[in-house]
C-alpha positions in Angstrom: 308.5 145.2 142.4 308.2 146.1 146.1 311.5 148.1 145.9 310.1 150.0 142.9 306.8 150.7 144.7 308.5 152.0 147.9 310.9 154.1 145.8 308.0 155.7 143.9 306.1 156.2 147.2 309.2 158.0 148.7 309.4 160.3 145.7 305.7 161.1 146.0 306.0 162.0 149.7 309.1 164.1 148.9 307.3 165.9 146.1 304.4 166.5 148.4 306.6 168.0 151.1 308.4 170.2 148.7 305.0 171.5 147.4 303.9 172.3 150.9 307.1 174.0 151.6 306.7 176.3 148.5 303.2 177.3 149.6 304.3 178.0 153.2 307.1 180.3 152.0 304.5 183.0 151.5 302.8 182.4 154.9 303.9 183.0 158.5 302.3 182.3 161.8 302.4 185.0 164.5 301.6 184.0 168.1 300.5 187.2 170.0 299.2 188.1 173.5 295.5 188.6 173.5 295.9 192.2 174.6 297.7 192.9 171.3 294.7 191.7 169.3 293.8 195.0 167.6 297.4 196.1 167.0 298.7 192.9 165.6 295.6 192.4 163.5 296.1 195.8 161.8 299.9 195.2 161.5 299.3 191.8 159.9 296.9 193.3 157.4 299.3 196.1 156.4 302.1 193.6 156.1 300.0 191.3 153.9 299.1 194.1 151.6 302.7 195.4 151.3 304.4 192.0 150.7 301.5 190.0 149.2 301.7 187.2 151.8 299.5 185.6 154.4 299.9 186.2 158.1 298.0 183.7 160.3 297.4 184.9 163.9 297.1 182.8 167.1 295.9 185.1 169.9 295.8 183.9 173.5 297.5 184.4 176.9 301.3 184.8 176.7 301.9 181.8 178.9 299.6 179.6 176.9 301.3 180.6 173.6 304.8 180.1 175.0 304.0 176.6 176.2 302.5 175.8 172.8 305.7 176.9 171.1 307.8 174.9 173.6 305.7 171.8 172.8 306.4 172.1 169.1 303.6 174.4 167.7 304.6 176.0 164.4 305.2 179.6 165.1 307.4 182.1 163.3 307.1 185.2 165.5 305.9 185.5 169.1 304.7 188.6 170.9 304.5 188.4 174.6 303.1 190.7 177.3 305.6 189.5 179.8 309.4 189.1 179.7 309.2 185.9 181.8 307.7 183.9 179.0 310.4 185.3 176.6 313.0 184.1 179.0 311.3 180.8 179.2 311.6 180.3 175.4 315.2 181.6 175.4 316.1 179.0 178.0 314.4 176.4 175.9 316.5 177.6 172.9 313.4 178.3 170.9 314.2 181.9 169.9 316.6 183.4 167.4 316.2 187.1 168.5 314.3 189.0 171.1 313.6 192.7 171.8 311.2 195.1 173.6 308.2 195.8 171.4 306.1 198.3 173.4 304.9 199.4 176.8 301.5 199.9 178.5 299.7 201.1 181.6 297.7 199.0 184.1 294.3 200.4 185.0 291.2 199.7 187.2 288.0 199.7 185.3 284.3 199.5 186.1 281.1 199.2 184.1 279.9 202.3 182.3 276.7 202.4 184.4 278.5 202.3 187.7 279.7 205.5 189.5 282.3 204.9 192.1 283.4 207.9 194.2 286.7 207.4 196.1 289.8 209.1 197.4 292.1 206.0 197.7 291.9 203.1 195.4 293.0 200.6 198.2 290.1 201.8 200.3 287.7 201.4 197.4 288.7 197.8 196.8 288.9 196.9 200.5 285.5 198.3 201.5 283.7 196.9 198.5 282.4 193.3 198.3 282.3 193.4 194.5 284.0 190.9 192.3 287.2 191.9 190.6 288.0 190.4 187.1 291.7 189.6 186.5 293.6 187.4 184.2 294.8 184.0 185.5 298.1 184.9 187.2 299.5 181.5 186.2 299.4 182.3 182.5 298.3 185.9 182.0 300.8 188.7 182.5 298.1 191.2 183.3 297.0 188.9 186.1 300.5 188.8 187.5 300.6 192.6 187.4 297.3 192.7 189.2 298.6 190.5 192.0 301.6 192.8 192.3 299.2 195.7 192.8 297.2 193.9 195.4 300.4 193.0 197.3 301.6 196.6 197.1 298.4 197.8 198.8 298.4 194.8 201.1 294.9 193.8 200.0 293.4 190.5 201.2 290.7 190.0 198.6 291.4 186.5 197.2 287.8 185.4 197.6 286.6 188.1 195.2 288.9 187.4 192.2 287.2 186.3 189.0 290.1 184.8 187.0 290.0 184.6 183.2 291.9 182.9 180.5 293.3 186.2 179.1 293.0 190.0 179.7 290.3 190.4 177.0 288.1 188.0 178.9 288.6 190.0 182.1 287.5 193.1 180.3 284.5 191.3 178.9 283.4 190.2 182.5 283.2 193.9 183.4 281.5 194.8 180.2 278.8 192.2 180.9 278.4 193.3 184.5 279.7 190.0 185.9 282.3 192.0 187.9 282.2 195.6 189.2 285.9 196.0 188.8 288.6 194.7 186.5 292.4 195.1 186.3 293.4 195.3 182.7 295.7 197.2 180.3 294.9 200.8 179.5 294.9 200.1 175.7 292.2 197.4 176.1 290.1 199.5 178.3 290.2 202.4 175.8 288.9 200.2 173.0 285.8 199.4 175.0 282.7 201.6 175.0 281.2 199.7 177.9 283.7 200.5 180.7 285.2 203.4 182.5 288.9 203.8 183.5 288.6 204.9 187.1 292.2 204.6 188.1 295.7 204.2 186.6 298.0 202.3 188.9 301.3 204.2 189.5 304.5 202.6 188.2 305.8 201.7 191.7 302.8 199.4 192.3 303.9 196.8 189.8 306.7 195.8 187.4 306.9 197.7 184.1 304.3 196.5 181.6 306.5 195.7 178.7 305.7 193.7 175.5 308.4 191.7 173.8 308.9 190.3 170.3 310.7 187.1 169.5 311.8 185.6 166.3 311.1 181.9 166.4 311.7 180.4 163.0 314.4 180.7 160.3 312.0 181.8 157.6 313.1 184.9 155.7 309.5 186.2 155.8 309.5 185.7 159.5 312.6 187.9 159.9 310.9 190.5 157.6 307.9 190.7 159.8 310.0 190.7 163.0 311.9 193.7 161.6 308.7 195.3 160.5 307.6 195.4 164.1 310.4 198.0 164.7 309.4 200.3 161.8 307.9 203.8 161.8 304.7 202.4 160.5 304.4 200.0 163.4 305.2 202.9 165.8 302.3 204.8 164.3 299.9 201.9 164.8 301.0 201.4 168.4 300.6 205.1 169.2 297.1 205.1 167.7 296.1 202.4 170.2 297.7 204.3 173.1 300.7 202.0 173.6 303.9 203.6 174.8 306.9 203.5 172.6 310.5 204.6 173.4 
């Protein structure tokens, strides 16, 4: 009787797994950098409508997402704001394909009600005692780019950093007036009605701001979405949000 019981139990578990697998065939999980929130949300909605499927989004700092994937989190496609985290997953053999997705600019922002007059951005940041909101350089690519900018201008302002868990949080700090300055992506700044872009950092002050896409799972639907990210429709969405495409 015990053998019959365990055999039936095994069949029930197998049937349950198969049923779950069938449901998940029409669903993918996309892990994307927080700075891509608006873009990837719109792309996911368009993809869902066109293919009659479900796209679940996990939006956070690129480093946080990469570590989640490495630790076994179920992801189908990953969009990173930094190549280092793509390389991290490639080294861990967690990717099937990778490619450049888009590019961006890095800017200095201030609250809408502030009016800063300056000739040189390094003098502005050096002479001010105001807090500067940046992403945590340990996990947030925008934070790393910010550090590269500070190094380029040889600024010793560590005691004035306000580090956040992602670039959107850094933007929010400036919107709320918790910081007089923030170093964020241009695309995020332009979506806000509460900040001014007061300076765009030249290319030579930091490494290129590039976003990458990575195919993580073997699902056919995942590959469809991964390829969809290289379509004319995706290019139009990226352009509408002021991202740079080749």
